[in-house]
Each structure stands twice: as structure tokens, then as C-alpha cells.
Biopython code that builds the backbone (N, CA, C, O; Angstrom):
import numpy as np
from Bio.PDB.StructureBuilder import StructureBuilder

atoms = [
    (1, "MET", "N", (0.753, -1.421, 0.197)),
    (1, "MET", "CA", (0.029, -0.023, 0.459)),
    (1, "MET", "C", (0.793, 1.333, 0.195)),
    (1, "MET", "O", (1.906, 1.492, 0.696)),
    (2, "THR", "N", (0.137, 2.442, -0.686)),
    (2, "THR", "CA", (0.585, 3.393, -0.984)),
    (2, "THR", "C", (0.712, 4.664, 0.394)),
    (2, "THR", "O", (-0.300, 5.032, 0.990)),
    (3, "GLY", "N", (1.749, 5.066, 0.642)),
    (3, "GLY", "CA", (1.407, 6.254, 1.544)),
    (3, "GLY", "C", (0.108, 6.924, 1.717)),
    (3, "GLY", "O", (-0.152, 7.468, 2.790)),
    (4, "LYS", "N", (-1.029, 6.922, 0.378)),
    (4, "LYS", "CA", (-1.939, 7.629, 0.550)),
    (4, "LYS", "C", (-2.635, 7.059, 0.475)),
    (4, "LYS", "O", (-3.655, 7.703, 0.228)),
    (5, "THR", "N", (-2.856, 5.768, 0.552)),
    (5, "THR", "CA", (-3.672, 4.212, 0.519)),
    (5, "THR", "C", (-4.264, 4.318, 2.598)),
    (5, "THR", "O", (-5.254, 4.356, 3.329)),
    (6, "GLU", "N", (-2.611, 4.317, 2.598)),
    (6, "GLU", "CA", (-2.653, 3.881, 4.554)),
    (6, "GLU", "C", (-3.075, 5.449, 5.232)),
    (6, "GLU", "O", (-3.532, 5.402, 6.374)),
    (7, "ALA", "N", (-2.947, 6.790, 4.603)),
    (7, "ALA", "CA", (-3.770, 8.202, 5.093)),
    (7, "ALA", "C", (-5.366, 7.776, 5.221)),
    (7, "ALA", "O", (-5.957, 7.691, 6.298)),
    (8, "ARG", "N", (-5.900, 7.547, 4.034)),
    (8, "ARG", "CA", (-7.133, 7.137, 4.024)),
    (8, "ARG", "C", (-7.682, 6.428, 4.326)),
    (8, "ARG", "O", (-8.912, 6.419, 4.280)),
    (9, "LEU", "N", (-6.826, 5.385, 4.839)),
    (9, "LEU", "CA", (-8.003, 3.829, 6.051)),
    (9, "LEU", "C", (-7.819, 4.632, 7.375)),
    (9, "LEU", "O", (-8.683, 4.385, 8.216)),
    (10, "ARG", "N", (-6.947, 5.471, 7.702)),
    (10, "ARG", "CA", (-6.859, 5.741, 8.813)),
    (10, "ARG", "C", (-8.164, 7.151, 8.804)),
    (10, "ARG", "O", (-8.861, 7.138, 9.818)),
    (11, "GLU", "N", (-8.459, 8.143, 7.904)),
    (11, "GLU", "CA", (-8.969, 9.026, 8.022)),
    (11, "GLU", "C", (-10.521, 7.826, 8.594)),
    (11, "GLU", "O", (-11.063, 7.681, 9.690)),
    (12, "ILE", "N", (-10.769, 7.194, 7.242)),
    (12, "ILE", "CA", (-11.893, 6.319, 7.287)),
    (12, "ILE", "C", (-12.030, 5.437, 8.909)),
    (12, "ILE", "O", (-13.177, 5.129, 9.233)),
    (13, "ARG", "N", (-11.067, 5.118, 9.720)),
    (13, "ARG", "CA", (-10.956, 4.177, 10.709)),
    (13, "ARG", "C", (-11.392, 5.303, 11.997)),
    (13, "ARG", "O", (-11.924, 4.987, 13.062)),
    (14, "SER", "N", (-10.970, 6.787, 11.523)),
    (14, "SER", "CA", (-11.166, 7.898, 12.288)),
    (14, "SER", "C", (-12.482, 8.075, 12.787)),
    (14, "SER", "O", (-13.058, 7.780, 13.833)),
    (15, "ARG", "N", (-12.853, 8.768, 11.498)),
    (15, "ARG", "CA", (-14.589, 8.904, 11.238)),
    (15, "ARG", "C", (-15.373, 7.984, 11.986)),
    (15, "ARG", "O", (-15.864, 8.197, 13.094)),
    (16, "THR", "N", (-15.480, 6.689, 11.139)),
    (16, "THR", "CA", (-16.009, 4.983, 11.526)),
    (16, "THR", "C", (-16.072, 5.551, 13.452)),
    (16, "THR", "O", (-17.093, 5.620, 14.137)),
    (17, "LYS", "N", (-15.013, 5.789, 13.778)),
    (17, "LYS", "CA", (-14.382, 6.029, 15.597)),
    (17, "LYS", "C", (-15.796, 6.983, 16.158)),
    (17, "LYS", "O", (-16.543, 6.802, 17.119)),
    (18, "GLN", "N", (-15.773, 7.863, 15.281)),
    (18, "GLN", "CA", (-16.507, 9.248, 15.446)),
    (18, "GLN", "C", (-18.382, 8.852, 15.750)),
    (18, "GLN", "O", (-19.223, 9.002, 16.637)),
    (19, "TYR", "N", (-18.282, 8.339, 14.511)),
    (19, "TYR", "CA", (-19.444, 7.968, 13.957)),
    (19, "TYR", "C", (-20.032, 7.266, 15.389)),
    (19, "TYR", "O", (-20.847, 7.887, 16.071)),
    (20, "ARG", "N", (-19.588, 6.029, 15.752)),
    (20, "ARG", "CA", (-19.830, 4.985, 16.852)),
    (20, "ARG", "C", (-20.037, 5.610, 18.012)),
    (20, "ARG", "O", (-21.126, 5.500, 18.574)),
    (21, "LYS", "N", (-18.850, 6.485, 18.631)),
    (21, "LYS", "CA", (-19.036, 7.124, 19.631)),
    (21, "LYS", "C", (-20.250, 8.377, 19.472)),
    (21, "LYS", "O", (-20.578, 8.913, 20.531)),
    (22, "LYS", "N", (-20.964, 8.890, 18.123)),
    (22, "LYS", "CA", (-21.771, 9.585, 19.042)),
    (22, "LYS", "C", (-23.082, 8.909, 18.923)),
    (22, "LYS", "O", (-24.013, 9.495, 19.475)),
    (23, "TYR", "N", (-23.434, 7.448, 18.126)),
    (23, "TYR", "CA", (-24.424, 7.188, 18.397)),
    (23, "TYR", "C", (-24.530, 6.541, 19.779)),
    (23, "TYR", "O", (-25.289, 7.026, 20.617)),
    (24, "GLU", "N", (-23.770, 5.428, 20.047)),
    (24, "GLU", "CA", (-23.786, 5.122, 21.916)),
    (24, "GLU", "C", (-24.108, 6.641, 22.245)),
    (24, "GLU", "O", (-25.257, 6.634, 22.686)),
    (25, "ASN", "N", (-23.779, 7.523, 22.237)),
    (25, "ASN", "CA", (-24.045, 8.797, 23.197)),
    (25, "ASN", "C", (-25.195, 8.865, 23.127)),
    (25, "ASN", "O", (-25.818, 8.554, 24.142)),
    (26, "ARG", "N", (-26.009, 9.325, 21.833)),
    (26, "ARG", "CA", (-27.099, 9.332, 21.675)),
    (26, "ARG", "C", (-27.939, 8.304, 22.299)),
    (26, "ARG", "O", (-29.070, 8.631, 22.657)),
    (27, "LEU", "N", (-27.491, 6.994, 22.489)),
    (27, "LEU", "CA", (-28.442, 6.127, 22.664)),
    (27, "LEU", "C", (-28.290, 6.092, 24.257)),
    (27, "LEU", "O", (-29.232, 5.867, 25.017)),
    (28, "LEU", "N", (-27.303, 6.281, 24.558)),
    (28, "LEU", "CA", (-27.442, 6.333, 26.030)),
    (28, "LEU", "C", (-28.018, 7.631, 26.782)),
    (28, "LEU", "O", (-28.350, 7.470, 27.956)),
    (29, "THR", "N", (-28.155, 8.815, 26.248)),
    (29, "THR", "CA", (-28.947, 9.681, 25.934)),
    (29, "THR", "C", (-30.527, 9.567, 26.367)),
    (29, "THR", "O", (-31.066, 10.205, 27.272)),
    (30, "CYS", "N", (-31.113, 8.641, 25.536)),
    (30, "CYS", "CA", (-32.227, 8.253, 25.211)),
    (30, "CYS", "C", (-32.648, 7.562, 26.369)),
    (30, "CYS", "O", (-33.667, 7.805, 27.015)),
    (31, "LEU", "N", (-31.342, 6.206, 26.722)),
    (31, "LEU", "CA", (-31.769, 5.446, 27.878)),
    (31, "LEU", "C", (-32.431, 6.301, 28.974)),
    (31, "LEU", "O", (-33.444, 6.003, 29.606)),
    (32, "ALA", "N", (-31.496, 7.696, 29.118)),
    (32, "ALA", "CA", (-31.241, 8.213, 30.169)),
    (32, "ALA", "C", (-32.578, 9.018, 30.817)),
    (32, "ALA", "O", (-33.050, 9.262, 31.927)),
    (33, "MET", "N", (-32.833, 9.232, 29.609)),
    (33, "MET", "CA", (-34.228, 9.553, 29.360)),
    (33, "MET", "C", (-35.620, 9.042, 29.433)),
    (33, "MET", "O", (-36.541, 9.804, 29.142)),
    (34, "CYS", "N", (-35.788, 8.167, 29.693)),
    (34, "CYS", "CA", (-36.641, 7.237, 29.325)),
    (34, "CYS", "C", (-36.499, 6.419, 31.182)),
    (34, "CYS", "O", (-37.356, 6.000, 31.959)),
    (35, "ASN", "N", (-35.086, 6.507, 31.250)),
    (35, "ASN", "CA", (-35.613, 6.207, 32.764)),
    (35, "ASN", "C", (-36.365, 7.320, 33.547)),
    (35, "ASN", "O", (-37.468, 7.297, 34.093)),
    (36, "LEU", "N", (-35.321, 8.419, 33.422)),
    (36, "LEU", "CA", (-36.117, 9.429, 34.012)),
    (36, "LEU", "C", (-37.900, 9.734, 33.933)),
    (36, "LEU", "O", (-38.558, 10.198, 34.864)),
    (37, "ILE", "N", (-38.378, 9.381, 32.725)),
    (37, "ILE", "CA", (-39.224, 9.765, 32.397)),
    (37, "ILE", "C", (-40.454, 8.019, 33.471)),
    (37, "ILE", "O", (-41.506, 7.841, 34.084)),
    (38, "LEU", "N", (-39.383, 7.369, 33.041)),
    (38, "LEU", "CA", (-39.908, 5.831, 34.344)),
    (38, "LEU", "C", (-40.145, 6.281, 35.754)),
    (38, "LEU", "O", (-41.293, 6.303, 36.199)),
    (39, "PHE", "N", (-39.339, 6.561, 36.318)),
    (39, "PHE", "CA", (-39.205, 7.003, 37.783)),
    (39, "PHE", "C", (-39.811, 8.189, 37.609)),
    (39, "PHE", "O", (-39.683, 8.603, 38.761)),
    (40, "ALA", "N", (-40.566, 9.345, 36.847)),
    (40, "ALA", "CA", (-40.992, 9.837, 37.347)),
    (40, "ALA", "C", (-42.509, 9.326, 37.345)),
    (40, "ALA", "O", (-43.180, 9.482, 38.365)),
    (41, "GLY", "N", (-42.956, 8.830, 36.419)),
    (41, "GLY", "CA", (-43.761, 7.812, 36.134)),
    (41, "GLY", "C", (-44.615, 7.295, 37.484)),
    (41, "GLY", "O", (-45.704, 7.668, 37.921)),
    (42, "ILE", "N", (-43.742, 6.358, 37.924)),
    (42, "ILE", "CA", (-43.541, 5.555, 39.511)),
    (42, "ILE", "C", (-43.800, 6.480, 40.499)),
    (42, "ILE", "O", (-44.686, 6.250, 41.322)),
    (43, "GLY", "N", (-43.067, 7.628, 40.537)),
    (43, "GLY", "CA", (-43.357, 8.421, 41.657)),
    (43, "GLY", "C", (-45.196, 9.228, 41.320)),
    (43, "GLY", "O", (-45.988, 8.982, 42.230)),
    (44, "VAL", "N", (-45.495, 9.676, 40.702)),
    (44, "VAL", "CA", (-46.768, 9.992, 40.411)),
    (44, "VAL", "C", (-47.811, 8.636, 40.981)),
    (44, "VAL", "O", (-48.659, 8.737, 41.868)),
    (45, "LEU", "N", (-47.544, 7.645, 40.362)),
    (45, "LEU", "CA", (-48.390, 6.619, 40.673)),
    (45, "LEU", "C", (-48.417, 6.775, 42.310)),
    (45, "LEU", "O", (-49.415, 7.130, 42.938)),
    (46, "PHE", "N", (-47.238, 6.473, 42.846)),
    (46, "PHE", "CA", (-47.071, 6.549, 44.693)),
    (46, "PHE", "C", (-48.162, 7.585, 44.954)),
    (46, "PHE", "O", (-49.160, 7.363, 45.641)),
    (47, "ARG", "N", (-47.875, 8.755, 44.333)),
    (47, "ARG", "CA", (-48.397, 9.686, 44.841)),
    (47, "ARG", "C", (-50.036, 9.266, 45.058)),
    (47, "ARG", "O", (-50.789, 9.332, 46.030)),
    (48, "SER", "N", (-50.181, 8.853, 43.808)),
    (48, "SER", "CA", (-51.900, 9.119, 43.663)),
    (48, "SER", "C", (-52.406, 7.571, 44.891)),
    (48, "SER", "O", (-53.448, 7.399, 45.524)),
    (49, "VAL", "N", (-50.952, 6.575, 44.785)),
    (49, "VAL", "CA", (-51.979, 5.549, 45.677)),
    (49, "VAL", "C", (-51.412, 5.815, 47.102)),
    (49, "VAL", "O", (-51.589, 4.826, 47.814)),
    (50, "GLN", "N", (-50.740, 6.914, 47.788)),
    (50, "GLN", "CA", (-51.194, 7.452, 49.020)),
    (50, "GLN", "C", (-51.988, 7.839, 49.368)),
    (50, "GLN", "O", (-52.498, 8.756, 48.724)),
    (51, "GLY", "N", (-52.644, 7.362, 50.695)),
    (51, "GLY", "CA", (-53.421, 8.049, 50.993)),
    (51, "GLY", "C", (-53.208, 8.797, 52.562)),
    (51, "GLY", "O", (-52.243, 8.733, 53.323)),
    (52, "PRO", "N", (-54.668, 9.607, 52.718)),
    (52, "PRO", "CA", (-53.666, 10.549, 53.770)),
    (52, "PRO", "C", (-53.399, 9.515, 55.837)),
    (52, "PRO", "O", (-52.938, 10.009, 56.866)),
    (53, "GLY", "N", (-53.803, 8.433, 55.653)),
    (53, "GLY", "CA", (-54.262, 7.343, 56.427)),
    (53, "GLY", "C", (-52.911, 6.471, 56.758)),
    (53, "GLY", "O", (-52.688, 5.850, 57.798)),
    (54, "THR", "N", (-51.914, 6.608, 55.391)),
    (54, "THR", "CA", (-50.960, 5.543, 54.752)),
    (54, "THR", "C", (-49.811, 5.850, 56.024)),
    (54, "THR", "O", (-49.243, 5.073, 56.791)),
    (55, "VAL", "N", (-49.763, 6.981, 55.912)),
    (55, "VAL", "CA", (-48.331, 6.738, 57.048)),
    (55, "VAL", "C", (-48.193, 6.477, 58.550)),
    (55, "VAL", "O", (-47.306, 6.255, 59.375)),
    (56, "ALA", "N", (-49.565, 6.622, 58.483)),
    (56, "ALA", "CA", (-50.128, 6.643, 60.203)),
    (56, "ALA", "C", (-49.908, 5.013, 60.719)),
    (56, "ALA", "O", (-49.814, 4.690, 61.903)),
    (57, "VAL", "N", (-49.849, 4.063, 59.552)),
    (57, "VAL", "CA", (-50.052, 2.603, 60.078)),
    (57, "VAL", "C", (-48.581, 1.962, 59.158)),
    (57, "VAL", "O", (-48.669, 0.931, 58.491)),
    (58, "ALA", "N", (-47.335, 2.729, 59.265)),
    (58, "ALA", "CA", (-46.760, 2.413, 58.702)),
    (58, "ALA", "C", (-46.037, 0.832, 59.541)),
    (58, "ALA", "O", (-45.036, 0.540, 58.887)),
    (59, "ASP", "N", (-46.156, 0.216, 60.241)),
    (59, "ASP", "CA", (-46.013, -0.402, 61.058)),
    (59, "ASP", "C", (-46.800, -1.855, 60.257)),
    (59, "ASP", "O", (-46.174, -2.839, 59.863)),
    (60, "ALA", "N", (-48.043, -1.694, 60.175)),
    (60, "ALA", "CA", (-49.124, -2.321, 59.467)),
    (60, "ALA", "C", (-48.958, -2.445, 58.226)),
    (60, "ALA", "O", (-49.666, -3.362, 57.807)),
    (61, "TYR", "N", (-48.057, -1.716, 57.032)),
    (61, "TYR", "CA", (-47.988, -1.999, 55.369)),
    (61, "TYR", "C", (-48.636, -2.758, 54.847)),
    (61, "TYR", "O", (-49.420, -2.387, 53.973)),
    (62, "GLY", "N", (-48.510, -4.268, 55.263)),
    (62, "GLY", "CA", (-49.077, -5.110, 54.361)),
    (62, "GLY", "C", (-50.219, -5.214, 54.754)),
    (62, "GLY", "O", (-50.942, -5.047, 53.772)),
    (63, "THR", "N", (-50.962, -5.443, 55.865)),
    (63, "THR", "CA", (-52.357, -5.166, 55.726)),
    (63, "THR", "C", (-53.053, -4.391, 54.966)),
    (63, "THR", "O", (-54.076, -4.721, 54.366)),
    (64, "VAL", "N", (-52.302, -2.859, 54.954)),
    (64, "VAL", "CA", (-53.233, -1.945, 54.327)),
    (64, "VAL", "C", (-52.681, -1.894, 52.769)),
    (64, "VAL", "O", (-52.762, -0.841, 52.137)),
    (65, "LEU", "N", (-52.163, -2.987, 52.234)),
    (65, "LEU", "CA", (-51.945, -3.497, 50.638)),
    (65, "LEU", "C", (-53.092, -4.535, 50.469)),
    (65, "LEU", "O", (-53.766, -4.669, 49.447)),
    (66, "LEU", "N", (-53.195, -5.133, 51.432)),
    (66, "LEU", "CA", (-53.978, -6.141, 51.343)),
    (66, "LEU", "C", (-55.232, -5.924, 51.014)),
    (66, "LEU", "O", (-55.882, -6.639, 50.251)),
    (67, "ARG", "N", (-55.835, -4.411, 51.864)),
    (67, "ARG", "CA", (-57.426, -4.268, 51.956)),
    (67, "ARG", "C", (-57.352, -3.564, 50.245)),
    (67, "ARG", "O", (-57.878, -4.030, 49.234)),
    (68, "ASP", "N", (-56.768, -2.693, 50.341)),
    (68, "ASP", "CA", (-56.813, -1.991, 48.770)),
    (68, "ASP", "C", (-55.794, -1.382, 48.137)),
    (68, "ASP", "O", (-54.762, -0.975, 48.671)),
    (69, "GLY", "N", (-56.118, -1.311, 46.852)),
    (69, "GLY", "CA", (-54.962, -0.405, 46.214)),
    (69, "GLY", "C", (-53.463, -1.127, 45.800)),
    (69, "GLY", "O", (-52.446, -0.607, 45.343)),
    (70, "ALA", "N", (-53.888, -3.119, 46.300)),
    (70, "ALA", "CA", (-52.619, -3.526, 45.928)),
    (70, "ALA", "C", (-52.371, -4.005, 44.472)),
    (70, "ALA", "O", (-51.432, -4.719, 44.119)),
    (71, "GLY", "N", (-53.474, -3.444, 43.584)),
    (71, "GLY", "CA", (-53.053, -3.754, 41.949)),
    (71, "GLY", "C", (-52.186, -2.808, 41.233)),
    (71, "GLY", "O", (-51.528, -2.982, 40.207)),
    (72, "VAL", "N", (-52.353, -1.495, 42.179)),
    (72, "VAL", "CA", (-51.126, -0.908, 40.982)),
    (72, "VAL", "C", (-49.902, -0.493, 42.375)),
    (72, "VAL", "O", (-49.535, 0.658, 42.611)),
    (73, "TYR", "N", (-49.337, -1.998, 43.315)),
    (73, "TYR", "CA", (-48.266, -2.003, 43.460)),
    (73, "TYR", "C", (-47.978, -2.855, 42.661)),
    (73, "TYR", "O", (-46.829, -2.739, 42.234)),
    (74, "VAL", "N", (-48.539, -3.671, 42.273)),
    (74, "VAL", "CA", (-48.281, -4.961, 41.108)),
    (74, "VAL", "C", (-47.801, -4.438, 40.490)),
    (74, "VAL", "O", (-46.658, -4.026, 40.692)),
    (75, "VAL", "N", (-48.489, -4.225, 39.444)),
    (75, "VAL", "CA", (-48.291, -3.237, 38.265)),
    (75, "VAL", "C", (-47.277, -1.917, 38.089)),
    (75, "VAL", "O", (-46.917, -1.463, 37.003)),
    (76, "ILE", "N", (-46.972, -1.505, 39.150)),
    (76, "ILE", "CA", (-45.484, -1.050, 39.405)),
    (76, "ILE", "C", (-44.053, -2.020, 39.598)),
    (76, "ILE", "O", (-42.860, -1.928, 39.308)),
    (77, "GLY", "N", (-44.714, -2.727, 40.087)),
    (77, "GLY", "CA", (-43.436, -3.648, 40.409)),
    (77, "GLY", "C", (-42.778, -4.675, 38.680)),
    (77, "GLY", "O", (-41.733, -5.138, 38.224)),
    (78, "ILE", "N", (-43.964, -4.565, 38.382)),
    (78, "ILE", "CA", (-44.402, -5.793, 36.891)),
    (78, "ILE", "C", (-43.337, -4.807, 36.232)),
    (78, "ILE", "O", (-42.269, -5.235, 35.795)),
    (79, "VAL", "N", (-43.745, -3.257, 36.178)),
    (79, "VAL", "CA", (-43.146, -2.291, 34.868)),
    (79, "VAL", "C", (-41.723, -2.169, 35.298)),
    (79, "VAL", "O", (-40.768, -2.016, 34.536)),
    (80, "ALA", "N", (-41.683, -2.252, 36.578)),
    (80, "ALA", "CA", (-40.172, -1.624, 37.027)),
    (80, "ALA", "C", (-39.068, -2.804, 37.213)),
    (80, "ALA", "O", (-37.874, -2.614, 37.444)),
    (81, "PHE", "N", (-39.800, -4.229, 37.045)),
    (81, "PHE", "CA", (-39.021, -5.289, 36.583)),
    (81, "PHE", "C", (-38.574, -5.446, 34.903)),
    (81, "PHE", "O", (-37.467, -5.842, 34.538)),
    (82, "VAL", "N", (-39.580, -5.083, 34.078)),
    (82, "VAL", "CA", (-39.707, -5.362, 32.668)),
    (82, "VAL", "C", (-38.774, -4.387, 31.982)),
    (82, "VAL", "O", (-38.233, -4.693, 30.919)),
    (83, "ALA", "N", (-38.485, -2.677, 32.845)),
    (83, "ALA", "CA", (-37.354, -2.007, 32.325)),
    (83, "ALA", "C", (-36.425, -2.536, 33.028)),
    (83, "ALA", "O", (-35.577, -3.016, 32.276)),
    (84, "GLY", "N", (-36.075, -2.737, 34.544)),
    (84, "GLY", "CA", (-34.514, -3.419, 34.205)),
    (84, "GLY", "C", (-34.182, -4.794, 33.389)),
    (84, "GLY", "O", (-33.086, -5.342, 33.272)),
    (85, "VAL", "N", (-35.420, -5.187, 32.870)),
    (85, "VAL", "CA", (-34.602, -6.615, 32.470)),
    (85, "VAL", "C", (-34.360, -5.705, 30.787)),
    (85, "VAL", "O", (-33.297, -6.022, 30.251)),
    (86, "ALA", "N", (-35.043, -4.884, 30.150)),
    (86, "ALA", "CA", (-34.849, -4.603, 29.269)),
    (86, "ALA", "C", (-34.017, -3.857, 29.174)),
    (86, "ALA", "O", (-33.730, -3.750, 27.981)),
    (87, "LEU", "N", (-33.043, -2.840, 30.172)),
    (87, "LEU", "CA", (-32.362, -2.176, 30.343)),
    (87, "LEU", "C", (-31.301, -3.043, 30.597)),
    (87, "LEU", "O", (-30.302, -2.337, 30.456)),
    (88, "THR", "N", (-30.880, -4.388, 30.946)),
    (88, "THR", "CA", (-30.029, -5.476, 30.883)),
    (88, "THR", "C", (-29.450, -5.832, 29.668)),
    (88, "THR", "O", (-28.247, -5.828, 29.405)),
    (89, "VAL", "N", (-30.533, -6.192, 28.824)),
    (89, "VAL", "CA", (-30.455, -6.821, 27.512)),
    (89, "VAL", "C", (-29.529, -5.315, 26.736)),
    (89, "VAL", "O", (-28.464, -5.392, 26.123)),
    (90, "ILE", "N", (-30.263, -4.147, 26.985)),
    (90, "ILE", "CA", (-29.741, -3.214, 25.889)),
    (90, "ILE", "C", (-28.101, -3.484, 25.830)),
    (90, "ILE", "O", (-27.325, -3.844, 24.945)),
    (91, "CYS", "N", (-27.947, -3.033, 27.577)),
    (91, "CYS", "CA", (-26.671, -2.695, 27.415)),
    (91, "CYS", "C", (-25.460, -4.303, 27.651)),
    (91, "CYS", "O", (-24.251, -4.353, 27.877)),
    (92, "ILE", "N", (-26.271, -5.163, 27.504)),
    (92, "ILE", "CA", (-25.370, -6.819, 27.377)),
    (92, "ILE", "C", (-25.354, -6.512, 25.512)),
    (92, "ILE", "O", (-24.505, -7.156, 24.896)),
    (93, "ARG", "N", (-25.849, -5.997, 25.065)),
    (93, "ARG", "CA", (-25.827, -6.352, 23.347)),
    (93, "ARG", "C", (-24.915, -5.253, 22.857)),
    (93, "ARG", "O", (-24.042, -5.607, 22.064)),
    (94, "LEU", "N", (-24.980, -3.763, 23.255)),
    (94, "LEU", "CA", (-24.410, -2.961, 23.814)),
    (94, "LEU", "C", (-22.441, -3.306, 23.859)),
    (94, "LEU", "O", (-21.606, -3.113, 22.976)),
    (95, "LYS", "N", (-22.330, -3.689, 24.827)),
    (95, "LYS", "CA", (-20.904, -4.193, 25.354)),
    (95, "LYS", "C", (-20.467, -5.594, 23.987)),
    (95, "LYS", "O", (-19.367, -5.728, 23.450)),
    (96, "LYS", "N", (-21.821, -6.519, 23.717)),
    (96, "LYS", "CA", (-20.732, -7.931, 22.924)),
    (96, "LYS", "C", (-20.741, -6.980, 21.216)),
    (96, "LYS", "O", (-20.369, -7.359, 20.106)),
    (97, "LYS", "N", (-21.295, -5.750, 21.645)),
    (97, "LYS", "CA", (-20.846, -5.224, 19.652)),
    (97, "LYS", "C", (-19.930, -4.235, 19.960)),
    (97, "LYS", "O", (-19.556, -3.679, 18.927)),
    (98, "ASN", "N", (-19.578, -3.929, 20.643)),
    (98, "ASN", "CA", (-18.098, -3.375, 20.793)),
    (98, "ASN", "C", (-16.753, -3.947, 21.390)),
    (98, "ASN", "O", (-15.712, -3.337, 21.631)),
    (99, "LEU", "N", (-17.140, -5.662, 21.614)),
    (99, "LEU", "CA", (-16.189, -6.591, 21.826)),
    (99, "LEU", "C", (-15.229, -6.894, 20.321)),
    (99, "LEU", "O", (-14.313, -7.716, 20.328)),
]
sb = StructureBuilder()
sb.init_structure("model")
sb.init_model(0)
sb.init_chain("A")
sb.init_seg("    ")
for serial, (resi, resn, name, xyz) in enumerate(atoms, 1):
    if name == "N":
        sb.init_residue(resn, " ", resi, " ")
    sb.init_atom(name, np.array(xyz, "f"), 0.0, 1.0, " ", f" {name:<3s}", serial, name[0])
structure = sb.get_structure()
């Protein structure tokens, strides 16, 4: 190979690295925003579930859940689990792609 070809190859590799880094940063930013939205949604759900008497019975919290409102806690748990699994799968795929 000539010196000109080697210089071109270096430039191509450099640009490829820049584009990959930009893509990964954009993806990580998107994931961070999704996490913030998810946490905000969970916070809003918790605020709507908590009643004025819930704080007074903190010791018997399990009985409060059994009385009413347990469905929302189950949904929040399922959503949090699915979000955690999705985030883990995405991170594993990104790591495998980089290797």
C-alpha cells in the first residue's frame, strides 16, 4: 500500500470511530431520558396511591396493601422489572457489539 492509501484508511477508521461514539452517546442519552420518565411516572403513581392515613400505619403496611390498592403496586413492580430487564438486555448487546 502506498502512503496515500494508508492515510485514507486512517481517516476512514477515525471517522468510523467518531460516528460510533456519537451513536452510542445518543443511545445512552435516550436510555437516560427513558429512565427519568419511568421514575417520574412511578413517583406520580405512588403519590396517587398514598392516602392520608397510610403514613400512620407504617408498621402494618402489609395489611394496608391487602385491604385495597394492591393492584397498583403489582403493576408498578411488573413495570419496574420489565424496564430493568430491557435495560440489562440493551447494555449486554452494546457490550457484545463493542467486543
